[in-house]
C-alpha positions as CSV (number, residue, x, y, z in Angstrom):
1,M,133.9,84.8,127.2
2,T,131.3,84.1,124.5
3,P,129.4,87.0,124.0
4,P,125.2,85.6,124.0
5,R,124.3,84.7,120.0
6,W,121.5,87.4,119.6
7,N,124.5,90.5,120.7
8,R,124.6,90.2,116.3
9,L,121.2,90.7,115.9
10,A,121.2,94.4,116.0
11,M,120.3,96.7,113.3
12,P,122.4,99.6,112.4
13,N,119.9,102.9,112.1
14,P,119.3,103.3,108.1
15,T,120.5,106.4,105.9
16,T,116.9,107.2,104.7
17,T,114.1,106.2,105.3
18,Q,113.7,102.2,104.8
19,L,109.7,100.0,103.8
20,S,109.2,97.0,105.6
21,L,106.6,94.6,104.6
22,G,104.1,93.9,108.3
23,P,103.1,90.1,108.9
24,L,100.3,89.0,107.4
25,L,97.1,89.7,109.3
26,F,94.8,87.8,107.8
27,N,94.5,84.1,107.1
28,W,95.3,82.9,103.8
29,P,95.6,79.3,102.3
30,P,99.6,78.1,102.8
31,E,100.3,77.9,98.7
32,R,99.0,81.9,98.5
33,R,101.4,82.6,101.7
34,V,104.3,81.5,99.5
35,D,103.4,82.5,96.2
36,F,103.5,86.4,98.2
37,Y,106.4,86.6,99.7
38,R,107.9,85.2,96.3
39,R,106.8,88.5,94.2
40,I,107.8,90.2,97.7
41,A,111.5,88.4,97.7
42,D,111.8,88.9,93.7
43,E,110.1,92.4,92.8
44,A,109.4,94.3,96.1
45,P,111.9,97.4,97.1
46,V,111.3,96.6,101.0
47,D,114.2,95.9,103.1
48,T,112.8,94.6,106.0
49,V,109.9,91.6,106.0
50,Y,107.8,90.8,109.2
51,V,106.3,87.0,109.0
52,G,104.7,85.3,111.5
53,E,100.9,85.0,112.7
54,V,100.2,87.7,115.1
55,V,96.3,87.3,115.4
56,C,94.8,84.7,116.4
57,A,96.1,80.9,118.1
58,K,94.4,78.5,116.5
59,R,96.1,79.8,113.1
60,L,99.6,79.5,114.0
61,P,100.0,75.8,112.5
62,L,98.0,77.7,109.3
63,A,100.7,80.0,109.1
64,E,103.7,78.0,110.3
65,S,103.0,75.0,107.4
66,T,105.6,77.4,104.9
67,L,107.5,79.6,107.3
68,A,110.4,78.2,106.9
69,E,110.2,77.8,103.2
70,V,108.6,81.5,103.2
71,I,112.1,83.0,105.7
72,D,114.8,81.3,103.6
73,R,112.8,82.7,100.5
74,L,112.8,86.3,101.4
75,Q,116.5,85.8,102.8
76,R,117.7,84.6,99.5
77,G,115.9,87.7,97.6
78,G,118.5,90.0,99.8
79,K,115.4,90.3,102.9
80,T,115.8,91.0,106.4
81,V,113.9,89.2,108.2
82,V,111.6,89.8,111.5
83,L,109.7,87.0,112.9
84,S,106.6,88.6,114.9
85,T,105.4,87.3,117.8
86,L,101.6,86.9,119.1
87,S,99.5,89.8,119.8
88,L,97.6,88.3,123.0
89,I,98.7,85.1,124.6
90,M,95.9,84.0,126.7
91,D,97.5,80.5,128.0
92,E,99.6,78.6,129.4
93,R,100.0,76.9,125.7
94,E,100.5,80.2,124.0
95,L,103.5,81.0,126.9
96,N,105.1,78.3,126.1
97,H,104.4,78.6,122.2
98,L,106.1,82.1,122.7
99,K,109.0,80.8,124.9
100,A,110.2,78.2,122.6
101,L,110.4,80.7,119.5
102,I,112.3,83.1,121.1
103,D,114.7,80.5,122.4
104,S,115.2,78.4,119.7
105,S,115.2,81.4,117.1
106,D,117.7,83.8,115.6
107,L,116.0,86.7,113.8
108,M,115.4,89.6,114.9
109,I,112.3,89.3,116.8
110,E,108.9,91.8,116.6
111,A,107.4,91.6,120.6
112,N,103.2,91.9,120.5
113,D,103.0,91.2,124.0
114,V,103.9,92.7,127.5
115,S,104.7,88.8,128.1
116,A,107.5,88.3,125.4
117,M,109.1,92.1,125.7
118,H,109.9,90.3,129.1
119,L,111.1,87.7,128.1
120,L,113.9,89.3,124.9
121,D,114.3,91.9,128.5
122,G,118.1,92.7,127.6
123,R,118.2,91.0,124.1
124,P,117.8,93.2,121.3
125,H,114.3,93.3,119.7
126,I,111.5,95.6,118.0
127,A,108.6,96.6,119.9
128,G,105.9,96.3,118.1
129,P,102.5,98.4,116.8
130,F,100.2,96.5,119.4
131,I,102.8,97.9,122.2
132,N,101.4,101.1,123.6
133,I,104.2,103.2,122.5
134,Y,102.8,106.9,122.3
135,N,105.3,109.5,124.3
136,E,109.2,109.4,124.8
137,G,109.0,108.2,128.5
138,T,107.4,105.1,127.0
139,L,110.1,105.0,124.0
140,A,113.1,104.8,126.6
141,F,111.4,101.8,129.2
142,A,111.1,99.8,125.7
143,G,115.3,100.9,124.6
144,R,115.8,99.6,127.9
145,Q,114.5,96.5,127.9
146,G,116.9,95.8,124.7
147,A,113.9,97.7,121.6
148,V,116.2,98.5,118.9
149,R,113.0,100.2,117.3
150,A,109.3,100.7,118.0
151,V,106.4,100.7,115.8
152,L,104.7,102.9,117.1
153,T,100.2,102.4,117.4
154,S,97.9,103.5,115.2
155,E,96.8,106.8,117.1
156,V,99.8,108.5,117.2
157,N,99.8,111.8,116.0
158,G,102.9,113.4,113.5
159,H,103.5,116.0,116.5
160,A,104.1,112.4,118.6
161,I,106.1,111.3,116.2
162,A,108.4,114.0,115.7
163,A,108.9,114.7,119.4
164,M,109.5,110.5,119.9
165,A,112.2,111.3,116.1
166,R,114.1,114.0,118.5
167,S,114.4,112.0,121.9
168,N,118.1,110.5,122.6
169,T,116.4,107.3,123.1
170,G,118.4,105.2,121.4
171,V,115.1,103.6,119.9
172,T,114.6,104.2,115.8
173,L,110.8,104.3,114.9
174,E,108.9,102.7,112.8
175,V,105.6,103.9,111.5
176,Q,102.4,102.6,110.0
177,A,102.1,103.8,106.1
178,F,99.8,101.4,104.3
179,G,96.9,99.6,104.8
180,R,94.0,98.6,107.3
181,L,95.0,99.6,110.9
182,P,94.9,97.2,113.5
183,L,93.0,98.6,116.1
184,A,91.7,96.2,119.1
185,L,91.5,92.8,119.8
186,S,89.9,89.8,122.0
187,S,89.3,86.6,123.4
188,R,86.1,86.3,121.6
189,C,85.8,85.4,117.5
190,Y,83.5,88.2,115.9
191,H,84.4,86.4,112.8
192,A,83.0,83.2,113.7
193,R,80.1,84.8,115.8
194,H,79.0,86.4,112.3
195,H,78.4,83.0,110.8
196,G,76.8,81.3,113.1
197,L,80.3,79.2,115.1
198,H,81.8,79.9,118.4
199,R,85.3,79.8,118.5
200,D,86.4,76.5,119.3
201,G,85.0,75.5,116.2
202,C,85.1,78.2,113.7
203,Q,86.1,76.6,110.3
204,F,88.7,79.1,110.0
205,V,85.7,81.0,108.1
206,C,88.1,84.2,108.7
207,G,90.0,82.8,105.1
208,N,86.5,83.5,103.4
209,D,87.6,87.6,103.8
210,P,91.5,88.0,102.4
211,D,91.5,92.3,103.1
212,G,88.9,91.9,106.2
213,L,85.3,91.2,106.4
214,T,83.6,94.7,106.3
215,I,81.1,95.7,109.6
216,E,78.4,98.3,108.5
217,T,76.0,100.9,110.9
218,L,72.5,99.5,111.9
219,D,72.2,102.7,108.9
220,G,74.5,100.5,105.9
221,Q,77.3,103.0,105.9
222,P,80.6,101.1,106.4
223,F,82.8,101.4,110.0
224,L,85.0,98.8,111.1
225,A,86.8,95.8,109.8
226,L,86.6,91.7,111.4
227,N,89.6,89.9,111.2
228,G,88.7,86.2,113.5
229,T,89.5,88.2,116.2
230,Q,91.3,91.0,115.5
231,T,89.1,94.8,114.6
232,L,90.6,96.5,112.0
233,S,90.4,100.0,110.3
234,H,88.2,99.8,107.3
235,T,89.4,102.8,105.9
236,V,93.3,102.0,104.2
237,C,95.5,104.0,106.2
238,S,97.4,105.6,103.2
239,L,100.7,108.4,104.4
240,L,101.8,107.8,100.8
241,E,101.8,112.2,100.7
242,Q,103.4,112.2,104.5
243,A,105.9,110.3,103.3
244,G,108.8,112.9,102.8
245,A,107.5,114.4,106.0
246,L,108.0,111.1,107.6
247,Q,111.5,110.7,106.1
248,N,112.3,114.4,107.3
249,M,111.7,113.6,111.1
250,G,113.9,110.8,111.1
251,V,112.0,107.9,111.2
252,S,113.6,104.9,110.8
253,H,110.8,102.5,108.9
254,L,107.8,103.1,107.1
255,R,105.2,99.5,107.7
256,L,103.6,98.5,104.7
257,W,100.6,96.0,105.6
258,P,100.3,93.3,103.4
259,H,96.6,93.3,101.3
260,D,95.3,90.8,98.7
261,V,96.5,94.4,96.1
262,D,99.3,94.5,94.1
263,M,102.0,94.5,97.2
264,P,105.6,94.9,95.0
265,A,103.6,98.0,93.0
266,V,102.8,99.6,96.5
267,A,105.9,99.4,97.9
268,T,107.2,100.8,94.5
269,L,105.0,104.0,94.5
270,F,106.5,104.5,98.1
271,R,110.3,103.7,97.5
272,T,109.7,106.3,94.5
273,V,108.2,109.5,96.8
274,L,111.4,108.5,99.8
275,D,113.6,109.2,96.8
276,G,112.5,112.2,95.0
277,R,111.8,110.4,91.9
278,T,107.7,110.9,92.1
279,E,105.8,114.3,92.8
280,P,103.3,113.1,96.0
281,A,100.2,113.7,94.1
282,D,101.0,111.9,91.3
283,A,102.0,108.5,93.4
284,A,98.6,108.9,95.9
285,E,97.1,109.4,92.3
286,Q,98.3,106.2,90.8
287,L,97.8,104.8,94.5
288,S,94.1,104.6,94.7
289,S,94.3,102.3,91.6
290,F,95.6,99.4,93.4
291,V,92.8,99.7,96.2
292,G,89.1,99.3,95.4
293,F,87.5,97.8,99.4
294,A,87.3,100.7,100.9
295,A,88.7,104.4,101.3
296,F,91.7,106.0,102.0
297,A,92.6,107.3,105.1
298,N,95.0,109.4,107.0
299,G,93.2,111.1,109.4
300,F,95.2,110.0,112.9
301,F,97.9,111.5,111.9
302,F,97.1,115.2,112.2
303,A,95.5,114.8,114.9
304,R,92.0,114.4,112.9
305,E,88.9,111.2,113.2
306,G,91.0,108.3,112.0
307,H,88.4,107.8,109.8
308,R,89.7,110.9,107.8
309,F,91.3,112.1,105.0
310,V,93.9,115.0,104.3
311,H,95.7,115.8,100.9
312,G,98.9,117.0,101.5
313,P,101.7,117.6,102.9
314,W,102.8,118.0,106.7
315,A,104.1,120.8,108.2
316,E,105.2,120.7,112.5
């Protein structure tokens, strides 16, 4: 009997922590997307690149207009490409689109909604960061559904990561290590409302903010960031100084979220730290020169408030 076509999609566990580039959360113009991924293919020391629209179904035609070209360019650059699904399925049309995507693709798929996990049941896939996995029991359940890797949600702290890494679930772990963290999703588009528009006639104003729109408190303090229907942290997560600890735990991948900065240079810093070629503190100082739109934070990892930043390594 011929085995299912997706058997060959299961990925082996890496011998060292690899770097991944998450799907682009922001609404960049098509030509900018293509140029960005050309640089990633040629210059960035990342092993896996996630592509596809995960935030807003209205953006799907924009994202998919360059998808084939982007996938081809990344694969020719030696990258493993993973296709990410929408993180919020709201109607039958979006569900049918999800079914068609899963049925037609030979790529590994990142499920960002429980409906995608259901459709992928028994087929090797990746449980994305929009699937809430906080402990070993949920990780084991995802493994029984076919997940070979789980991208942990942003609030998981170092102790929980270490515990899940020690568990015998057969599911490898990916941790979000750089970028604004996805916190929430809504059926409403507050980005459009900010401009006095409705979601149905949003005019894709989210494209005006390539790293998200900063939201302030009533007393003028930066608080969160908007990205269409998505709420992000205002601060930029950086686990660069804790990368070695994550590697020692057995975390298989560190995820870098795309931003309008020199992402190949960001990836290079993480790679040199993981390889022991750069001191973490020196790399962190260099990283600060790349990011100017928000402060760094790593509080969740240290089981503190998410907006906090703690310098130095982590010890269990």
